[in-house]
C-alpha positions in Angstrom: 0.0 0.0 0.0 1.3 3.4 -1.0 1.1 6.2 1.6 0.5 9.8 0.6 1.9 12.9 2.3 -1.4 14.6 1.6 -4.8 14.3 3.2 -5.4 12.7 6.5 -1.8 11.6 7.1 -0.5 15.1 6.6 -3.2 16.5 9.0 -2.4 13.9 11.7 1.3 14.8 11.4 0.6 18.5 11.8 -1.7 17.8 14.7 1.1 15.8 16.4 3.6 18.6 15.9 1.2 21.2 17.3 0.4 19.0 20.3 4.1 18.6 21.1 4.8 22.4 20.6 2.0 23.3 23.0 2.8 20.7 25.7 3.9 21.9 29.1 7.3 20.3 28.9 8.3 22.0 25.6 6.6 25.2 26.7 8.8 25.3 29.8 11.8 25.0 27.5 11.0 27.4 24.7 8.4 29.8 26.2 10.3 30.5 29.4 11.0 34.2 29.7 14.7 35.2 29.2 16.6 35.9 32.4 17.6 39.5 33.1 21.0 40.6 31.9 22.3 41.1 35.4 21.5 37.5 36.3 23.2 36.2 33.1 26.3 38.3 33.8 26.3 37.0 37.4 26.0 33.5 36.2 29.0 34.0 33.9 31.1 35.5 36.6 30.3 32.7 39.0 31.1 30.1 36.4 34.4 31.8 35.6 35.3 32.0 39.4 34.5 28.3 39.7 36.6 27.2 36.7 39.4 29.7 37.2 39.8 30.6 40.9 43.2 32.3 40.4 41.8 34.3 37.5 38.9 35.4 39.7 41.5 36.4 42.3 43.2 38.6 39.8 39.9 40.2 38.8 39.2 40.9 42.4 42.7 42.5 42.8 42.0 44.7 39.8 38.6 45.9 41.1 40.1 46.4 44.6 42.9 48.6 43.2 40.6 50.7 41.1 38.1 51.2 44.0 40.8 52.0 46.5 42.2 54.5 44.2 38.8 56.1 43.4 37.7 56.3 47.0 41.2 56.9 48.6 40.3 60.3 50.0 37.5 58.7 52.0 39.3 55.5 52.9 42.6 56.9 54.1 43.9 60.0 55.8 46.4 62.5 54.5 49.3 60.5 53.1 51.7 63.4 53.7 50.8 64.1 57.3 54.0 63.5 59.3 54.0 62.8 63.0 57.7 62.7 64.1 56.9 61.0 67.4 55.5 58.0 65.4 58.6 57.7 63.1 59.4 54.1 62.4 56.5 52.9 64.5 55.5 49.3 63.8 52.1 48.0 62.9 49.5 48.9 65.5 45.9 50.0 65.9 46.9 53.6 65.1 49.1 52.7 62.1 47.9 49.4 60.6 51.0 49.0 58.4 53.3 51.1 60.6 54.9 54.5 59.9 57.9 55.5 57.8 61.0 57.4 59.0 59.0 60.7 58.8 56.1 59.4 60.8 53.8 59.1 57.8 51.2 56.3 57.8 52.2 53.6 55.4 48.6 52.3 55.0 47.4 55.8 53.9 50.3 56.0 51.4 49.6 52.6 49.9 45.9 53.4 49.5 46.7 56.7 47.7 49.3 54.9 45.7 46.4 52.8 44.2 45.5 56.0 42.2 48.8 55.9 40.4 48.8 52.1 40.0 45.3 52.2 38.5 45.9 55.2 36.2 49.2 54.1 34.9 48.2 50.5 34.5 44.9 51.1 32.7 46.2 54.2 30.8 49.2 52.3 29.5 47.0 49.3 28.5 44.7 51.6 26.5 47.6 53.3 24.8 49.3 50.0 24.0 46.1 48.5 22.7 45.5 51.4 20.3 49.1 51.6 19.0 49.4 47.8 18.6 46.1 47.5 16.8 47.0 50.4 14.5 50.5 49.0 13.6 49.8 45.3 13.8 46.5 45.1 12.0 47.6 47.4 9.1 50.9 45.6 8.7 49.4 42.1 8.8 46.4 42.9 6.6 48.1 44.8 3.8 51.3 42.8 3.8 53.9 43.1 1.0 56.3 46.0 1.0 54.2 47.9 3.5 54.5 45.0 5.9 58.2 44.7 5.3 58.8 48.5 5.9 56.7 48.6 9.1 58.3 45.5 10.6 61.8 46.9 10.0 60.7 50.1 11.9 59.4 47.9 14.6 62.7 46.1 14.8 64.4 49.5 15.3 61.7 50.3 17.9 62.5 47.1 19.8 66.2 47.5 19.6 66.4 50.2 22.2 66.8 49.0 25.7 63.3 49.4 27.3 64.5 50.9 30.6 66.9 53.3 28.8 64.1 54.5 26.5 61.7 55.0 29.4 64.2 56.9 31.5 65.1 59.2 28.5 61.5 60.0 27.7 60.6 60.7 31.3 63.7 62.9 31.7 62.9 64.9 28.6 59.2 65.4 29.4 59.9 66.3 33.1 57.5 64.4 35.3 58.2 66.8 38.2 56.6 69.8 36.5 53.0 68.4 36.1 52.5 71.3 33.8 51.9 71.7 30.0 49.1 69.9 28.2 47.5 67.5 30.7 50.8 67.2 32.6 53.0 66.3 29.6 55.5 69.0 30.5 55.2 70.6 27.0 52.7 72.7 25.2 50.0 75.0 26.6 49.3 74.8 30.4 46.0 73.1 30.0 44.2 70.5 32.2 43.6 69.9 35.9 46.0 71.2 38.4 47.3 68.6 40.8 47.5 71.1 43.6 43.7 71.5 43.6 42.8 68.1 44.9 43.7 64.5 45.7 41.2 62.6 43.5 41.8 60.7 40.2 41.2 63.8 38.0 43.9 65.7 39.8 46.3 62.8 39.9 46.0 62.2 36.2 48.5 65.0 35.2 51.1 63.4 37.3 50.8 60.1 35.4 50.5 61.2 31.7 54.2 61.2 31.0 54.8 57.8 32.5 51.7 56.4 30.6 53.1 57.8 27.4 56.6 56.5 28.0 55.5 53.0 29.0 52.8 52.8 26.2 55.4 53.6 23.5 57.9 51.1 24.8 55.4 48.2 25.3 53.5 48.8 22.1 56.3 47.5 19.9 56.2 43.9 21.2 52.5 43.9 21.4 52.1 44.9 17.8 54.0 41.7 16.8 51.5 39.6 18.6 48.6 41.5 17.0 50.2 41.1 13.5 50.5 37.4 14.0 46.8 37.1 14.9 45.9 39.3 11.9 47.9 37.1 9.5 46.1 34.0 10.9 42.7 35.6 10.5 43.5 37.0 7.1 44.1 33.6 5.7 40.6 32.3 6.5 38.2 31.7 3.6 35.5 34.1 4.8 38.0 37.0 4.4 38.7 35.9 0.8 34.9 35.7 0.2 34.5 39.2 1.5 37.2 40.4 -0.9 35.5 38.6 -3.8 32.1 40.2 -3.2 33.8 43.6 -3.3 33.9 44.6 0.5 36.3 47.5 1.2 39.4 47.1 3.2 38.0 49.1 6.0 34.8 46.9 6.2 36.9 43.7 6.1 39.1 45.0 8.9 36.2 46.2 11.1 33.8 43.4 10.5 36.1 40.4 10.0 39.6 41.0 11.3 39.1 43.0 14.5 36.2 40.8 16.0 38.3 37.7 15.5 41.5 39.0 17.0 39.9 40.7 20.0 40.3 37.6 22.3 44.0 37.8 21.7 44.0 41.6 22.2 42.1 41.2 25.5 44.5 38.6 26.9 47.5 40.6 25.8 46.1 43.8 27.4 45.6 42.0 30.7 49.1 40.6 30.7 50.5 44.1 29.8 48.7 45.5 32.9 51.1 43.7 35.3 54.1 44.7 33.2 53.1 48.3 33.2 52.6 48.4 37.0 56.0 46.7 37.6 57.7 49.1 35.2 56.1 52.1 36.9 57.3 50.8 40.3 60.8 50.4 38.9 61.2 53.9 37.6 59.6 55.3 40.8 62.1 53.3 42.8 64.9 54.9 40.7 63.5 58.3 41.5 62.7 59.5 38.0 59.0 58.5 37.8 56.2 60.2 39.7 58.0 61.9 42.6 55.3 64.4 43.9 52.7 61.8 44.9 52.9 58.6 47.0 53.7 55.5 44.8 54.5 52.0 45.8 57.9 52.0 44.1 58.9 55.3 45.7 58.1 53.9 49.1 60.8 51.2 48.6 63.4 53.8 47.7 65.3 56.4 49.7 66.0 55.7 53.3 63.9 52.5 53.2 66.8 50.7 51.7 68.9 51.5 54.8 66.2 51.1 57.4 64.4 48.1 56.2 66.9 45.7 57.7 65.8 46.7 61.2 62.3 47.9 60.4 61.0 45.3 57.9 57.5 46.8 57.7 58.9 49.7 55.6 59.5 47.3 52.7 57.1 44.4 53.4 53.8 46.2 52.8 54.7 48.3 49.7 56.5 45.2 48.2 53.5 43.0 49.0 51.2 45.5 47.3 53.3 45.4 44.1 53.6 41.6 44.3 49.8 41.0 44.7 48.9 43.4 41.9 51.3 42.0 39.4 50.6 38.4 40.4 46.9 38.9 40.3 46.9 40.6 36.9 49.1 37.9 35.4 46.7 35.2 36.7 43.8 37.1 35.2 45.5 37.2 31.9 46.3 33.5 32.0 42.7 32.7 32.9 41.3 34.8 30.1 43.6 33.2 27.6 42.3 29.8 28.6 38.7 30.9 28.4 38.9 33.0 25.2 41.4 30.9 23.2 39.6 28.0 21.6 42.8 25.9 21.5 43.1 26.3 25.3 39.6 25.4 26.2 39.4 22.4 28.5 42.9 23.1 29.9 43.2 23.4 33.6 
């Protein structure tokens, strides 16, 4: 007997499909209202914390540093207030982390130092990301002689010793002045005056020169990583298809290249965050960085080098702050690499 797809058989099949679609079980699956965005974000955060506890610790450190810097005037007292009778006092109820050789509270200075750490770290990462994308994407996408010329310039860029280049730029631009265009030491005297307040907006002019120097130094190596990711993405068939249908270079870069290399850029930016903070602490320790505001590296310099042998709290707490920040940001970068890189998914 031959069965037909028309008539009663077709009607019975349609009725069965409608019955299944309107059943309670399927309705619970498909007709359930979508969860609010806040709950979805919280679920993703909890899942990330469960899978990557060290990465979650790094994210917590990042948030804590930013919040401590933003609310430092309300969390801590005056970091420059000196009480000579408390000089070199150890940790106590009055001074949680002790006092330095001038009687200044170390806890207050570390909290205010979070402003510099957050501004230099995030500002450097933003600048490095912009420069590395500009150089790496254009060099990798267009290729040919343009790529050859750009990469030779990057070779020259990377040939300078990093610390020498940073010290030279900082010395030329004069970090001690905080004048010029947004604290760059050059140009018209425009922007917030650091003498007017202690919050982020007034601390920013103190950090612009350091951000510029670190950003220019770190962007060279980062551009190589971005170029490699661009070359890998450029070789995919969907990019060739976009070229065949007549898409412009700008559209291909913005719609095909950038979205596919962003996981690499995000991981790279997170790893550069720890590098920038460590570099800022280094030049502050050498006395050529930010000298007119409390910084963690500055707290380890000066008389601390002579007194720390008998008063260990002078070096332990600033050094611990640098260690936790750099370690946490590196762990966050490693965790994001495992999550965002398809080749690393499933790794511990």
